[in-house]
C-alpha positions in Angstrom: 37.0 207.5 212.7 38.2 205.3 215.5 39.2 208.4 217.5 35.8 210.0 216.9 34.0 206.9 218.1 36.2 206.5 221.2 36.2 210.2 222.3 33.0 211.4 220.6 30.1 209.1 220.5 31.1 207.0 223.6 32.6 209.5 226.0 30.3 212.5 225.4 27.2 210.4 225.2 28.1 208.7 228.4 28.8 212.1 230.1 25.4 213.4 229.0 23.6 210.4 230.2 25.6 209.7 233.4 23.5 211.8 235.8 20.1 211.9 234.1 18.9 208.5 235.4 19.6 209.7 239.0 17.8 213.0 238.2 14.8 211.2 236.9 14.7 209.0 240.0 15.2 211.6 242.7 14.6 215.1 241.5 10.9 215.0 240.9 9.5 212.2 243.0 6.2 210.5 242.1 4.6 211.9 245.3 5.3 215.5 244.1 3.9 214.8 240.7 0.7 213.2 242.2 0.1 216.0 244.7 0.8 218.9 242.2 -1.3 217.3 239.5 -4.3 216.9 241.9 -4.1 220.5 243.1 -3.7 221.8 239.5 -6.7 219.8 238.4 -8.7 221.3 241.2 -7.8 224.8 240.1 -5.4 225.5 243.0 -2.3 226.7 241.0 -0.7 228.1 244.1 -1.1 224.8 246.0 0.4 223.0 243.0 3.4 225.3 243.0 3.8 224.7 246.8 3.8 221.0 246.2 6.5 221.3 243.5 8.8 223.4 245.7 8.1 226.7 243.9 7.8 230.0 245.7 5.5 232.7 244.2 7.1 236.2 244.4 4.1 238.3 243.3 0.5 239.0 244.0 -2.1 239.0 241.2 -4.2 241.7 243.0 -1.2 244.0 243.0 -0.6 243.3 239.3 -4.2 244.1 238.5 -4.0 247.4 240.4 -0.7 248.4 238.9 -1.0 247.1 235.3 -4.6 246.5 234.8 -7.0 243.6 234.9 -6.2 242.5 231.3 -2.6 241.7 232.1 -3.5 240.1 235.4 -6.1 237.9 233.6 -3.4 236.7 231.1 -1.0 235.8 233.9 -3.8 234.1 235.9 -4.7 232.0 232.8 -1.2 230.8 232.3 -0.8 230.0 236.0 -3.9 227.9 236.0 -2.4 225.7 233.3 1.1 225.8 234.7 2.3 222.2 235.6 5.0 223.1 238.1 6.1 219.5 238.5 6.6 219.4 234.7 8.5 222.7 234.8 10.8 221.3 237.5 11.2 218.1 235.3 12.5 220.1 232.4 14.6 222.8 234.2 18.3 223.1 233.1 20.6 221.0 235.3 24.4 220.7 235.7 26.9 217.9 236.1 28.0 215.9 238.0 25.0 215.6 240.4 22.2 216.9 238.1 21.2 219.7 240.4 19.4 222.8 239.1 21.6 225.2 237.1 22.1 228.0 239.7 21.5 231.7 239.3 19.2 231.6 236.3 16.2 233.7 235.3 14.2 232.0 232.6 11.2 233.5 230.7 8.1 231.4 230.7 5.8 233.8 228.9 5.8 237.4 227.6 2.9 239.9 227.8 2.7 243.1 225.9 2.2 246.2 228.1 2.1 249.9 227.2 3.9 252.1 229.6 3.2 255.8 230.0 6.2 257.9 230.7 7.2 257.6 234.4 10.0 258.4 236.7 12.0 255.4 235.4 11.9 256.8 231.9 9.8 254.1 230.4 7.4 255.2 227.6 5.7 252.9 225.1 5.6 249.2 224.7 7.6 247.0 227.1 7.0 243.3 227.5 6.3 241.9 230.9 7.9 238.5 231.5 6.6 235.7 233.7 9.9 234.2 234.9 11.2 231.3 236.9 14.4 231.7 239.0 16.9 229.5 240.6 18.9 230.6 243.6 22.7 231.0 243.4 24.8 227.9 244.1 25.6 228.9 247.7 21.9 229.1 248.6 20.4 226.2 246.6 19.5 224.1 249.6 16.2 222.3 249.0 16.5 223.0 245.2 13.6 225.4 245.4 12.8 227.7 242.6 10.6 230.9 242.4 8.1 232.5 240.1 8.3 236.3 239.5 7.3 239.0 237.1 9.9 241.0 235.3 9.3 244.1 233.2 12.7 245.2 231.9 13.6 247.5 234.7 17.3 247.9 235.7 16.9 246.1 239.0 14.2 243.7 238.0 11.7 245.0 240.6 9.8 247.8 239.0 6.5 246.4 240.0 7.0 247.9 243.5 6.8 246.6 247.0 5.4 243.1 247.4 6.2 242.0 243.9 9.5 240.5 242.9 10.9 241.6 246.2 13.6 239.0 246.7 17.2 239.8 245.6 18.7 237.7 242.8 22.2 237.9 241.3 20.9 237.7 237.8 17.4 239.2 237.6 17.4 239.7 233.8 16.0 236.8 231.7 18.7 234.7 230.1 18.7 234.7 226.3 20.1 231.2 226.2 17.6 229.6 228.6 14.1 230.6 227.7 10.9 228.6 227.8 8.4 231.1 226.2 9.2 229.4 222.9 8.9 226.0 224.5 5.6 226.2 226.4 5.1 222.4 226.0 7.8 222.1 228.7 5.6 223.7 231.4 2.1 224.3 230.0 -0.2 221.3 230.5 -2.4 222.4 227.6 0.5 221.9 225.1 2.4 219.0 226.7 1.5 216.8 223.7 3.6 219.1 221.4 6.7 217.5 223.0 6.6 214.6 220.5 7.0 216.9 217.5 9.4 219.4 219.1 11.7 216.7 220.4 11.9 214.9 217.0 10.9 211.6 218.4 9.5 210.4 215.1 12.8 211.0 213.3 15.2 208.0 213.5 18.4 208.4 215.6 21.6 208.9 213.8 23.1 205.4 213.9 24.8 205.2 210.5 21.8 203.4 208.9 19.5 206.4 208.7 19.7 209.6 206.9 22.5 211.9 208.1 20.8 214.5 210.4 23.8 216.8 210.0 24.7 217.0 206.3 26.7 220.2 206.8 28.9 218.7 209.4 28.0 221.4 211.9 29.0 219.5 215.1 31.0 216.4 216.0 29.1 213.2 216.4 28.1 212.1 219.8 27.6 215.6 221.3 23.8 215.0 221.6 22.9 218.1 219.6 19.4 218.1 217.9 20.9 219.3 214.6 17.9 218.0 212.6 15.6 220.3 214.5 17.8 223.4 214.4 16.3 224.9 211.2 12.7 224.5 212.5 13.6 225.9 215.9 15.6 228.8 214.4 12.5 229.7 212.4 10.4 229.7 215.6 13.0 231.9 217.3 13.2 234.4 214.4 9.4 234.6 214.1 9.3 235.6 217.7 11.7 238.4 216.8 9.4 239.5 214.0 11.5 238.0 211.1 11.3 234.9 208.9 15.0 234.6 208.0 18.3 235.8 209.4 21.3 234.8 211.5 21.1 233.0 214.8 23.8 232.0 217.3 24.1 228.5 218.6 26.0 227.6 221.8 26.7 223.9 222.2 29.5 223.8 224.8 31.6 226.1 226.9 33.8 227.2 224.0 31.8 226.1 221.0 29.8 228.6 219.0 28.2 228.6 215.6 26.7 231.4 213.6 24.0 230.1 211.3 21.9 231.8 208.7 18.4 230.7 208.1 17.8 231.5 204.4 15.0 230.8 202.0 15.2 227.9 199.7 16.8 228.6 196.3 13.7 228.1 194.2 11.4 229.4 197.0 9.4 226.2 197.1 11.0 224.4 200.0 11.3 225.4 203.7 14.1 227.8 204.8 17.4 226.0 205.4 20.4 226.7 207.6 23.9 227.5 206.3 27.1 228.5 208.1 27.5 232.3 208.2 30.6 234.4 208.6 31.0 236.1 212.0 30.2 239.8 211.9 33.2 242.1 212.2 31.4 245.0 213.8 31.1 243.3 217.2 27.3 242.6 216.8 27.6 238.9 217.5 26.4 239.2 221.0 23.2 241.1 219.8 22.1 238.1 217.6 19.2 235.9 218.9 20.5 232.8 220.6 19.0 229.4 219.9 17.4 228.3 223.2 19.2 225.5 225.1 16.0 223.4 224.9 16.2 223.5 221.1 20.0 222.9 220.9 20.2 219.5 222.6 18.4 216.2 222.1 15.8 215.8 224.9 17.4 213.8 227.7 14.3 211.6 228.2 14.4 210.7 224.5 18.1 209.6 224.8 17.4 207.7 228.0 14.5 205.8 226.4 16.4 205.0 223.2 19.4 203.7 225.2 17.3 201.7 227.6 18.6 203.6 230.6 15.1 204.1 232.0 11.7 202.8 231.1 8.6 204.7 230.2 7.0 204.1 233.6 9.8 206.2 235.2 9.0 209.3 233.1 6.7 212.1 234.1 3.1 211.1 233.0 2.8 214.0 230.6 6.2 213.3 229.1 5.5 209.6 228.8 2.2 210.2 227.1 3.9 212.3 224.4 7.0 210.2 223.8 5.5 206.7 224.3 1.8 207.1 223.8 1.1 203.4 223.3 2.8 202.3 226.5 0.9 200.1 228.9 -0.3 201.9 232.1 0.9 198.9 234.1 4.4 199.1 232.8 5.8 201.1 235.7 9.2 200.0 236.9 9.1 201.7 240.3 10.3 199.2 242.9 7.8 198.4 245.8 8.5 199.8 249.2 10.0 197.2 251.5 10.1 199.4 254.6 9.2 197.7 257.9 10.0 194.2 256.8 12.4 192.2 259.1 16.1 192.1 258.1 18.2 188.9 258.6 21.5 189.1 260.5 24.0 186.4 261.0 24.4 186.4 264.8 26.6 183.8 266.6 26.0 181.1 264.0 22.3 181.7 263.7 20.0 183.8 261.6 18.3 186.5 263.6 15.9 189.2 262.7 15.8 192.9 263.4 12.7 195.0 262.7 10.7 197.9 263.9 9.2 197.5 267.3 7.2 200.3 268.9 8.6 202.8 266.5 12.3 201.9 266.8 14.6 199.3 265.2 15.2 196.4 267.6 16.4 192.8 267.6 13.6 190.2 267.7 15.5 187.1 268.8 17.1 188.4 272.0 15.3 188.9 275.3 15.4 192.3 277.0 17.7 191.1 279.8 20.3 189.9 277.3 20.0 193.2 275.4 20.6 195.2 278.6 23.7 193.2 279.4 25.1 193.6 275.9 24.5 197.4 276.0 26.3 197.6 279.3 29.2 195.6 277.8 29.3 198.1 274.9 29.4 201.0 277.3 32.5 199.3 278.9 34.1 199.1 275.4 33.2 195.5 274.8 32.2 194.0 271.5 28.5 194.1 270.9 26.3 191.3 269.4 26.1 191.2 265.6 22.4 192.2 265.9 23.3 195.3 267.9 26.2 196.1 265.5 23.8 195.9 262.6 21.4 198.3 264.3 24.2 200.7 265.2 25.5 200.6 261.6 21.9 201.4 260.3 21.9 204.5 262.5 25.3 205.7 261.5 25.9 204.6 257.9 23.0 202.6 256.5 22.9 200.9 253.1 20.3 203.5 252.0 22.6 206.4 252.7 23.2 207.1 249.1 19.5 207.3 248.3 18.9 209.5 251.3 21.8 211.8 250.2 20.4 212.0 246.7 16.9 212.9 247.9 18.2 215.6 250.2 20.4 217.1 247.6 17.4 217.3 245.2 15.2 218.8 247.9 13.0 215.8 248.6 13.2 216.1 252.4 9.9 214.3 252.9 11.1 211.3 250.8 14.5 211.2 252.6 12.8 211.2 256.1 10.3 208.5 254.9 13.3 206.3 254.0 14.9 206.9 257.3 11.7 206.3 259.3 11.0 203.2 257.3 14.5 201.8 258.3 14.9 203.1 261.9 11.3 203.9 262.9 9.6 207.2 263.5 10.7 207.3 267.2 14.4 206.6 266.6 17.1 208.9 268.0 19.9 209.2 265.4 23.4 208.4 266.6 26.5 210.3 265.4 27.6 209.3 262.0 27.3 210.0 258.2 23.4 209.8 258.2 23.0 212.4 260.9 25.6 214.6 259.3 23.7 214.5 256.0 20.4 215.5 257.7 22.0 218.3 259.6 23.8 219.6 256.5 20.5 219.6 254.6 18.8 221.6 257.4 21.6 224.2 257.4 21.3 224.5 253.6 17.6 225.2 254.0 18.3 227.9 256.6 20.8 229.5 254.2 18.2 229.5 251.5 15.7 231.2 253.8 18.2 233.9 254.7 18.9 234.4 251.0 15.2 234.8 250.3 15.0 237.4 253.1 18.0 239.3 251.9 19.8 238.7 255.2 22.9 236.8 254.0 25.2 236.8 251.0 28.7 235.5 250.0 31.5 237.6 251.4 33.7 239.6 249.0 36.4 237.4 247.3 35.4 234.3 249.3 32.7 231.7 249.5 31.9 232.5 253.1 28.4 233.6 254.0 28.1 237.0 255.6 24.9 238.3 257.3 23.7 241.8 256.5 20.9 243.7 254.7 20.2 243.1 251.1 22.5 244.9 248.7 21.3 247.9 246.7 20.3 247.3 243.0 23.3 246.8 240.8 25.7 245.9 243.6 27.8 242.8 242.8 27.7 240.5 245.9 30.7 238.5 244.7 33.4 238.7 242.0 32.5 237.9 238.4 34.7 234.8 238.4 32.6 233.3 241.3 29.2 233.9 239.5 27.4 230.8 238.5 27.2 230.4 234.7 
């Protein structure tokens, strides 16, 4: 029991919660949420996607011409209610930095479509998927994601030129990461379902409440939503046209469970889960997989329960579902202190440095003294403490960590606003860690643009980027062991 507490509840819970507060602070900034919400409310779904860093890889007019107006109308209706900032909020992320899980294709919605026999050999019903995609890890600069339509073709681009035209290492929708069964994570019309689907009304497993895992399916402290697995397995099986059956659960790199959702013994209660034997005919991989969003406890729910963040730091749609009775004035966002003078100990006195005419400058030294000191520095002399503080602000400021986090999560505008608030909009950056971070972020964005254009890819058996035309369908751009998982 002591070992379980030390290495189960404490260690694993800490690991799960370690990067989520930073993600909630930097990954989806309030300015993005505000702009995307305003545009979505005005009916501008494309503008809302642009505000949330989402590229749209299809054209609805082409969809209407190719697949009919009924399918195009269904897609358009979903896009009008898509909250792209909410989708980004709930996208799968990876440790240690909480960046988007790379190389994923995730289904948001499925639409039935009847194909007539064509050159590709398709005949009959074939679902069309509205999918969201994340770039591979080597091209994730800016943390942008894309929307596309996928219809089950071998190369994921059967809609023709102009639709789903960008290469992707994994174009097929992932069976583990799917949001068509969790529309409340991206559809503004159903965001209030989050309260029920996350199990917020059920007490946490703290030893004083009912055991949520009476079968002992997983070790304590893993953050699995075991109490929701039966209900979520039922939703998954109904989507497959069944009411009972076996489902696979993945809750770790090497941890798998095969569970059978069976009817209650007397037929009066709801179906219940039981551990099933693994099939011997190799059909385990063909079983439906419980989606990742249903496997784990919602991170926001864990953060609120542990006090790691407050309700005011949540996305408004998430906060209204999890904490509906919160006070609107309860936001804990810190006020912006940009532009206020900073105090520096300079030669036994307290001096001020602040923005003057768009640059950071000392306020308590006259221009002649500053010119003399700058000449002294040029001759390898020791500068004034005020000048040293300004130089340090250019090269390695106190806000460097926050700037780096914003850049890594794609909030370039927020990072530049912090820099301009510290150094002024007309400042010329000096060599140092701050300029290195900004230059590296710019290079990552260029790499992403080349990836989108199909002009660059990882070289064989190496992580180096090599220019060239996009690869033909089915060509592996890098070895399997380098593929993001």
